[in-house]
C-alpha positions in Angstrom: 0.0 0.0 0.0 1.3 3.3 -0.9 0.0 6.7 0.3 1.3 10.1 0.1 -0.1 13.2 2.0 -0.1 16.5 0.2 0.0 19.6 2.5 -0.6 23.1 1.3 -0.5 26.5 3.0 -3.3 28.5 1.3 -4.0 32.2 1.6 -6.1 32.9 -1.5 -8.8 30.4 -2.6 -11.1 30.3 -5.6 -14.9 30.4 -5.0 -16.9 29.3 -8.0 -20.2 31.2 -8.4 -22.3 31.4 -11.4 -19.7 29.9 -13.6 -17.1 32.5 -12.7 -14.2 32.5 -10.3 -14.2 35.2 -7.7 -11.0 35.8 -5.7 -11.2 36.4 -2.0 -8.7 36.3 0.8 -8.9 33.5 3.3 -7.1 33.2 6.6 -3.9 31.3 6.3 -4.2 27.8 7.6 -2.5 24.5 6.9 -4.7 22.2 4.9 -4.3 18.5 4.1 -5.8 18.4 0.7 -5.8 14.7 -0.3 -3.9 11.5 -0.7 -1.9 10.0 -3.5 -4.4 7.3 -4.5 -2.7 4.0 -5.1 -2.5 0.6 -3.6 -1.6 -2.9 -4.9 -5.1 -4.3 -4.8 -8.6 -3.3 -3.9 -10.4 -4.7 -0.9 -13.7 -4.4 -2.8 -13.9 -6.0 -6.3 -16.5 -5.6 -9.0 -17.3 -9.3 -8.9 -18.1 -9.4 -5.2 -19.8 -6.0 -4.9 -22.9 -5.7 -7.1 -23.9 -2.5 -5.3 -27.3 -1.5 -3.8 -30.3 -0.9 -6.0 -31.9 2.4 -5.1 -35.5 3.3 -5.9 -35.7 7.0 -5.7 -39.1 8.6 -4.9 -40.3 11.8 -6.5 -39.0 13.7 -3.5 -35.6 12.0 -3.8 -35.4 12.9 -7.4 -36.3 16.5 -6.8 -33.6 16.8 -4.1 -31.0 15.0 -6.2 -31.6 17.1 -9.3 -31.7 20.3 -7.3 -28.3 19.6 -5.7 -26.9 18.5 -9.0 -28.1 21.7 -10.8 -26.8 23.8 -7.9 -23.4 22.2 -8.1 -23.3 22.5 -11.9 -24.3 26.2 -11.7 -21.6 26.8 -9.1 -18.8 25.1 -11.2 -20.2 26.3 -14.5 -19.8 22.8 -15.9 -23.1 21.3 -17.2 -24.1 17.8 -18.0 -27.2 16.3 -19.7 -27.7 13.3 -17.3 -30.5 13.0 -14.8 -31.0 11.6 -11.3 -28.1 10.5 -9.2 -26.0 9.9 -12.3 -26.2 13.7 -12.9 -25.0 14.4 -9.4 -22.1 12.0 -9.7 -21.1 13.4 -13.1 -21.2 17.0 -11.7 -19.0 15.9 -8.8 -16.6 14.1 -11.1 -16.3 17.2 -13.3 -15.5 19.3 -10.3 -12.8 16.7 -9.2 -11.3 16.8 -12.7 -11.3 20.6 -13.1 -10.3 21.9 -9.6 -7.6 21.2 -7.1 -8.7 19.6 -3.7 -9.0 22.9 -1.9 -11.0 24.5 -4.7 -13.3 21.4 -4.7 -14.1 22.0 -1.1 -14.9 25.6 -1.8 -17.1 24.6 -4.7 -19.2 22.3 -2.5 -19.5 24.9 0.3 -20.6 27.5 -2.3 -23.2 25.0 -3.7 -24.5 24.3 -0.3 -24.8 28.0 0.5 -26.8 28.5 -2.7 -29.0 25.5 -2.0 -30.1 26.5 1.5 -31.4 30.0 2.1 -29.3 31.9 4.7 -32.4 33.1 6.7 -33.5 29.5 7.2 -30.0 28.4 8.3 -29.8 31.3 10.7 -33.2 30.4 12.2 -32.2 26.8 12.7 -29.0 27.8 14.4 -30.9 30.2 16.7 -33.6 27.6 17.6 -31.2 24.7 18.1 -28.4 25.6 20.5 -25.9 22.9 21.5 -27.5 20.2 23.7 -28.0 16.4 23.8 -31.6 16.9 22.5 -30.3 19.0 19.5 -27.6 16.5 18.6 -30.0 13.6 18.7 -32.5 15.6 16.6 -29.9 16.3 14.0 -29.1 12.6 13.8 -32.7 11.6 13.4 -33.3 14.3 10.8 -30.4 13.1 8.7 -31.6 9.5 8.5 -35.1 10.6 7.4 -34.4 13.4 5.0 -30.9 12.6 3.4 -31.3 8.9 2.6 -31.4 10.0 -1.1 -27.9 11.4 -0.8 -26.1 9.1 1.6 -28.1 5.8 1.4 -29.7 3.8 4.1 -28.6 4.8 7.7 -29.6 4.4 11.3 -29.1 6.3 14.6 -26.9 4.7 17.2 -25.3 5.6 20.5 -22.0 7.2 20.6 -19.1 5.1 21.8 -17.6 7.6 24.2 -19.5 6.3 27.2 -22.4 8.8 26.9 -26.0 7.6 26.7 -26.5 9.8 23.6 -27.9 8.7 20.3 -26.0 11.3 18.2 -24.3 9.0 15.7 -25.7 8.3 12.2 -24.3 5.0 10.9 -24.4 4.7 7.1 -24.3 1.1 6.2 -22.9 1.8 2.7 -22.5 5.4 1.5 -24.2 5.9 -1.7 -21.9 8.7 -2.9 -18.7 6.6 -2.2 -20.3 3.5 -3.7 -21.1 5.4 -6.9 -17.8 7.3 -7.3 -15.4 4.7 -5.7 -13.0 7.6 -5.1 -11.5 8.4 -1.7 -10.4 11.8 -3.0 -14.0 12.8 -4.0 -15.3 11.5 -0.7 -12.9 13.6 1.2 -12.9 16.8 -0.8 -16.5 16.8 -2.2 -18.3 15.4 0.9 -16.5 15.0 4.2 -14.4 18.2 4.5 -17.0 20.7 3.0 -19.9 19.1 4.8 -18.1 19.3 8.2 -17.3 22.9 7.5 -20.8 23.9 6.2 -22.7 22.2 9.1 -20.4 23.8 11.7 -20.4 27.3 10.2 -24.0 27.5 9.1 -25.8 25.5 11.8 -23.4 25.8 14.7 -23.2 22.0 15.0 -19.8 20.4 15.1 -19.7 17.1 13.2 -17.1 14.5 12.6 -17.6 12.3 9.5 -15.7 9.0 9.7 -15.7 7.1 6.4 -14.6 3.5 6.3 -12.9 2.9 2.9 -12.9 -0.9 3.4 -16.6 -1.5 3.5 -17.8 2.0 2.3 -19.7 2.6 5.5 -19.5 5.9 7.3 -20.4 7.4 10.7 -21.6 11.0 11.2 -21.0 12.0 14.8 -22.9 15.1 15.7 -21.4 17.3 18.4 -17.9 16.1 17.9 -15.2 18.2 16.3 -13.2 16.4 13.6 -9.5 15.8 14.2 -7.0 18.2 12.8 -6.3 17.4 9.1 -2.8 16.2 9.9 -4.3 13.7 12.4 -7.4 12.6 10.5 -7.1 8.9 9.5 -9.5 9.5 6.6 -6.9 11.7 4.9 -4.3 9.0 5.0 -6.3 6.4 3.1 -5.5 5.4 -0.5 -8.2 5.1 -3.2 -9.6 2.1 -5.0 -6.9 1.7 -7.6 -9.0 -0.3 -10.1 -12.5 1.1 -9.3 -12.1 4.9 -9.0 -14.4 6.4 -11.7 -12.5 9.7 -11.7 -9.2 7.8 -12.4 -10.8 5.5 -15.0 -12.6 8.2 -17.0 -10.1 10.9 -16.8 -6.8 9.2 -16.0 -6.4 11.7 -13.2 -4.5 11.7 -9.9 -7.3 12.3 -7.4 -4.9 14.1 -5.0 -3.9 16.9 -7.4 
C-alpha cells in the first residue's frame, strides 16, 4: 500500500459562483488536501460487490436534481444526465477541473446556494448545542438525506455517553457510486463538516470506512486536525475509482 499526503498553505482560494471564479482572501491555515491514491489491490472488487439498488421517490429525485443543478451552476460545468448519475457526473467534473482545496470551496458554495441563509440562521438560533439537539440532527439526517447518503440508522456514541447522536451509514451511496476516496474527502467529508459547523453551529465528525464503504456522522464532535485525521491518509480504489478510470487523473492533485 502506498499513500502520500499532500500539505498546502493557502492564503487565497477560488470560489466558483455562477460559472465565474471570484477571488477572495482567506485566513492562512494548513490544509491537508488529499492523498496519492494508489495501492496494490482493492479490498472491494466488482465481482463481489454488485452494489445496492436504489428506488428514488419523486421527493428524492427533486432533491438529487436540485443539488446537482446547484453544483453545476456553481462550477459552470453542465451535463445532460439525470437523477443520481447527474450528481455523480457533476461531482466528477469538479474533481477533474479543480484542485482539492477548490473542490471543497465549490461544494461549500453550492450548499450555501442550495439552503437560504435566513432558514439556516433560524435553525442555528432555535437549536443551541444540547443532547436533544444533537439527537434531533441525527434523526433528521436519517429521514431526509437517505437520497444522498443511502440507508442509515441512529446509534449511541461510543464515548460512554448515553447519547444517540451518531448516524451509521451502512454503505455510503456517494462513495459507492464514485469509488473515489479523494472525491469522498474533498467533495463530501471536508466541505460538509465545515458547512454544518459554520452554518448551523453544529460540530460534526464524518468518519468514512474505505474498506466496506460505510460511514459514521458524529454530531457534536469536532473532527480531528487534518494532519491527524485517519481518513486523509487512506488510499483510493486503484482499479475502481471512476475519476481515475474516466479521466486518467491523480485524485490528489
